[in-house]
C-alpha positions in Angstrom: 54.7 -38.5 -40.9 57.0 -36.6 -38.7 56.6 -33.3 -40.7 52.9 -33.7 -40.5 53.2 -34.1 -36.7 55.5 -31.1 -36.3 53.0 -28.9 -38.4 50.1 -30.1 -36.3 51.9 -29.2 -33.2 53.0 -25.7 -34.7 49.2 -25.0 -35.5 48.1 -26.0 -32.1 50.7 -23.7 -30.6 49.6 -20.9 -32.8 46.0 -21.6 -32.1 46.8 -21.7 -28.3 48.7 -18.4 -28.5 45.9 -16.9 -30.5 43.3 -18.1 -28.0 45.4 -16.6 -25.2 45.6 -13.2 -27.0 41.8 -13.3 -27.6 41.0 -14.3 -24.1 43.2 -11.5 -22.8 41.5 -8.9 -25.0 38.1 -10.2 -23.9 39.0 -9.9 -20.5 40.4 -6.4 -20.8 37.1 -5.6 -22.5 35.1 -7.2 -19.7 37.2 -5.1 -17.3 36.7 -1.9 -19.2 32.8 -2.6 -19.5 32.5 -3.2 -15.8 34.7 0.1 -15.2 32.4 2.0 -17.5 29.2 0.7 -16.0 30.5 1.6 -12.5 31.6 4.9 -13.8 28.1 5.4 -15.1 26.5 4.3 -11.8 28.7 6.7 -9.9 28.1 9.5 -12.5 24.3 8.8 -12.0 24.6 9.0 -8.3 26.5 12.2 -8.6 24.0 13.8 -11.1 21.1 12.5 -8.9 22.7 14.2 -5.7 23.4 17.4 -7.5 19.9 17.5 -9.1 18.2 16.7 -5.9 16.8 13.8 -7.1 16.4 10.5 -4.7 14.7 7.1 -4.6 11.3 7.0 -3.2 10.7 5.8 0.3 8.9 2.6 0.3 5.5 2.9 2.5 4.9 0.9 5.4 1.2 -0.1 6.5 1.1 -0.5 10.3 -0.6 -3.9 11.3 -1.1 -4.8 7.6 1.2 -6.9 5.4 2.1 -5.7 1.9 0.8 -7.8 -0.9 3.6 -10.0 -2.6 4.1 -9.4 -6.3 6.2 -10.7 -9.0 7.1 -9.4 -12.7 5.6 -11.8 -15.3 6.5 -10.8 -18.9 7.1 -7.3 -17.6 3.7 -7.0 -15.7 3.7 -6.7 -11.9 1.4 -9.5 -10.9 -0.5 -9.8 -7.6 -2.8 -12.3 -6.3 -5.8 -11.8 -4.1 -8.0 -14.3 -2.5 -11.3 -13.2 -1.0 -12.7 -15.3 2.0 -14.5 -15.3 5.4 -12.5 -15.2 8.6 -12.0 -14.2 12.3 -10.2 -10.8 12.7 -9.6 -9.0 16.0 -10.8 -5.5 15.6 -10.5 -4.3 19.3 -9.5 -5.7 23.0 -12.7 -4.5 24.7 -15.7 -4.8 25.2 -15.6 -7.4 22.4 -12.5 -8.7 20.6 -13.0 -10.3 17.2 -15.8 -10.4 14.6 -16.4 -12.6 11.5 -15.3 -10.5 8.5 -15.0 -10.7 4.7 -11.4 -9.8 3.4 -8.5 -10.4 1.2 -5.6 -12.7 1.9 -6.7 -13.0 5.6 -6.1 -9.3 6.4 -8.3 -6.3 7.4 -8.0 -4.2 5.3 -6.6 -6.1 2.5 -2.7 -6.2 2.1 -1.2 -3.0 0.4 -0.1 -3.5 -3.2 3.0 -1.3 -4.1 4.0 -0.6 -7.7 6.2 1.7 -9.6 5.2 4.5 -12.1 5.2 3.0 -15.7 4.5 -0.5 -14.7 1.5 -2.3 -15.9 -0.6 -4.3 -13.3 -2.3 -7.5 -13.1 -4.6 -8.7 -10.4 -5.4 -12.5 -10.3 -8.5 -12.9 -7.9 -9.8 -16.0 -6.4 -13.2 -16.0 -4.7 -13.6 -18.4 -1.7 -16.6 -16.4 -0.5 -20.2 -18.0 -0.3 -21.6 -15.6 -3.1 -20.0 -14.1 -6.2 -17.7 -11.0 -6.0 -16.0 -8.6 -8.2 -13.0 -6.3 -7.7 -12.8 -2.5 -8.6 -9.7 -0.6 -8.6 -10.7 2.8 -7.3 -8.9 5.8 -8.7 -6.9 3.8 -11.4 -7.4 4.3 -15.1 -8.1 0.8 -16.3 -10.1 0.2 -19.4 -14.1 -0.6 -19.0 -13.8 -4.4 -19.2 -11.4 -4.3 -16.1 -13.6 -1.8 -14.1 -15.0 -4.7 -12.1 -18.7 -3.2 -11.5 -21.1 -6.1 -11.2 -24.0 -5.9 -13.8 -22.5 -2.9 -15.5 -18.8 -3.4 -16.7 -18.5 -7.1 -15.5 -21.7 -8.8 -16.4 -20.4 -12.2 -15.2 -19.0 -11.8 -11.4 -16.6 -14.2 -10.1 -18.4 -17.1 -8.8 -17.5 -19.2 -5.6 -14.3 -21.2 -6.5 -13.4 -19.2 -9.6 -10.5 -17.2 -10.5 -10.6 -14.0 -12.6 -7.7 -11.7 -13.9 -7.8 -8.0 -14.2 -5.3 -6.0 -16.1 -4.5 -2.2 -15.4 -2.5 0.6 -16.4 -2.3 3.2 -13.5 -0.7 6.0 -15.7 0.6 8.1 -13.0 1.7 7.7 -9.2 -0.5 8.1 -6.1 -2.6 6.5 -3.5 -5.6 4.3 -4.8 -7.7 1.3 -3.5 -9.4 -1.9 -4.6 -12.6 -3.1 -3.2 -15.6 -5.2 -4.1 -18.2 -3.8 -6.5 -20.8 -6.6 -6.3 -23.5 -5.9 -3.4 -21.1 -3.0 -2.7 -22.9 -1.6 0.4 -22.6 -5.3 1.9 -19.3 -6.6 0.8 -17.3 -3.5 1.2 -18.5 -2.8 4.7 -17.8 -6.5 5.8 -14.2 -5.8 5.0 -13.4 -6.3 1.2 -11.0 -3.4 0.6 -7.5 -2.7 0.6 -4.9 0.1 -0.7 -2.6 0.4 -3.8 0.3 2.7 -3.8 2.1 3.6 -7.1 5.5 5.1 -6.4 7.7 7.2 -8.7 11.2 5.5 -8.9 12.8 8.9 -8.2 11.3 12.1 -6.6 12.6 15.6 -6.0 14.3 16.1 -2.6 11.7 18.8 -1.6 9.1 16.0 -2.1 11.1 13.3 -0.3 9.9 11.9 3.1 11.9 9.8 5.6 8.8 7.7 6.7 5.6 6.9 4.7 2.5 5.3 6.3 -0.5 3.9 4.7 -3.9 3.9 6.6 -7.5 2.6 5.7 -10.2 4.0 8.2 -13.4 1.9 8.6 -16.3 1.6 10.8 -18.1 -1.5 12.1 -21.0 -3.2 14.0 -21.4 -6.7 15.2 -23.4 -8.1 18.0 -21.4 -10.5 19.9 -17.6 -11.6 20.3 -16.9 -13.7 17.1 -20.2 -12.8 15.5 -20.5 -11.7 11.7 -20.4 -8.0 10.8 -23.8 -6.2 10.5 -23.7 -3.9 7.6 -27.2 -2.5 8.2 -27.3 -1.8 11.8 -30.7 -0.2 11.7 -31.8 2.2 14.4 -29.7 5.0 16.1 -29.1 2.8 18.9 -27.3 0.1 16.7 -25.0 2.5 14.7 -21.6 1.6 13.6 -19.9 1.9 16.8 -16.4 0.5 16.3 -14.0 2.8 14.2 -10.5 1.4 13.3 -7.5 2.4 11.3 -6.0 -0.5 9.5 -8.4 -2.8 11.1 -7.4 -2.1 14.7 -8.8 0.4 17.5 -5.9 2.1 19.2 -5.9 -0.3 22.0 -5.2 -3.3 19.8 -2.8 -1.3 17.4 0.9 -0.8 17.4 2.5 2.4 17.7 4.9 3.6 15.0 8.3 4.8 16.0 9.8 7.9 14.1 12.7 10.2 15.0 12.9 13.8 15.7 13.5 15.7 12.4 11.9 12.9 10.2 9.6 14.3 7.4 6.3 11.9 7.5 3.9 11.3 4.9 0.4 9.8 5.8 -1.6 8.2 3.1 -5.4 7.7 4.2 -8.4 6.0 2.5 -11.8 6.3 3.8 -13.2 3.0 3.2 -16.0 3.4 5.7 -19.7 4.6 5.4 -19.0 7.7 7.4 -17.3 10.9 7.3 -14.2 11.3 9.5 -12.4 14.5 10.7 -8.7 13.6 11.0 -6.4 15.7 13.4 -2.7 15.4 14.3 -1.4 16.6 17.6 1.7 18.6 17.9 2.4 19.3 14.3 1.0 21.1 11.3 -0.2 19.0 8.5 0.5 19.8 4.7 -2.0 18.5 2.4 0.1 17.2 -0.7 -2.3 15.2 -2.7 -6.0 14.3 -3.0 -7.6 11.5 -4.6 -4.4 10.4 -6.3 -3.4 13.8 -7.6 -0.8 16.3 -6.4 -2.1 19.8 -5.2 -0.7 22.4 -7.3 -0.6 24.5 -4.0 -0.2 22.4 -1.0 -1.6 24.1 2.1 -1.2 23.6 5.9 -4.1 22.5 8.0 -4.7 20.9 11.5 -7.6 18.9 10.8 -9.2 17.5 7.5 -12.5 15.9 6.6 -12.5 12.8 4.5 -15.5 11.5 2.9 -16.2 7.8 2.0 -14.2 6.7 -0.9 -11.6 9.8 -0.6 -7.8 9.6 -0.4 -5.5 12.2 1.2 -1.8 12.5 1.5 -0.8 14.8 4.2 3.0 15.4 5.6 4.5 16.7 8.7 7.9 17.3 10.3 8.2 15.5 13.6 10.0 18.4 15.2 9.9 17.4 18.8 9.8 14.1 20.9 6.7 12.6 22.5 3.7 10.3 22.1 1.6 12.3 19.6 -1.9 11.3 18.9 -3.4 11.0 15.3 -7.1 10.5 15.4 -10.7 11.4 14.1 -12.0 14.3 15.8 -15.8 13.1 15.8 -15.9 12.3 19.6 -17.8 9.1 19.3 -15.3 7.6 16.7 -12.5 7.6 19.6 -14.4 5.1 21.7 -14.9 1.4 21.5 -18.7 1.2 21.6 -19.1 4.4 23.3 -16.4 3.4 26.1 -13.2 5.2 26.6 -10.0 3.5 27.2 -7.8 3.1 30.5 -7.5 6.3 32.4 -10.1 7.9 30.0 -7.7 7.5 26.9 -8.8 7.7 23.3 -9.2 4.5 21.6 -11.3 3.7 18.3 -10.0 5.5 15.3 -6.8 6.7 16.7 -3.0 6.0 16.5 0.0 7.2 18.4 3.4 8.2 16.9 6.1 7.7 19.3 8.7 10.3 18.2 12.1 9.7 19.7 15.5 11.4 19.7 
């Protein structure tokens, strides 16, 4: 009995010793793996720095939120809800209008994804009539194109939810908007932007600040009344013009630093042509309609038609309050009225460039 006990004790001691050795070897392996991983990360950063490759700057949409997303089974998933609500477009002579929009925002929240990701949009319709969503500039298959009566024979009825699956295929600036009674629902506000970023980009393409803007035009009769999409006579034309759902008097002023390289992503969601001009700096047209320009060119003013995208850049080389605006004179007024001291309002923004 005693021999058996001593034998068992010896086995336990050997087992504990073996276990300690194995644990030590395992710990060494973990330490080595951690060190190797850290070395790989350090090496990757060194390689990136030497090759001029940097992480892309995440865009900001002034006065408009980003659209939350989550990765579900490897697919970046967004949720949109279309509804009717009040939104402040200007501070004078009226303020708010009854609009149709996504997730309570005009324009809809900006969806940000990365190159190579597949996208899913889950859309709930809380409107008083059917709707669809079209993903403008992306390369979805036909069943996800969202055109009522053409590729989507059964639009999303009030209270229903529908899912769209997309594969962007390349980075760029794109949009989403209704394609059911497009001339009505779009002009009531049912549109927003999608930005697909490369994870990394060349240093020469890198920007310090990246801003997203949707330009729109509106008409409504009285404070809080519904948007009118067919104003009718020339005396009742679209007479309120906004960037990101705000005239200049109602909007924030982005602050940037002297020396920053700035990208502006513009989408024209209106029924009109706009002629966009930046004070103080030349603009370089880097991309049009989701595709890089093979030969970027400098310009002071560019015309953007309905449904078009532009990506332009500039270097903020000197301090000051620099105006970016539509150069159609009526479009820098609120219902033909200038701002305080004769200042431009309407479709205009000020960039506050500081040292």
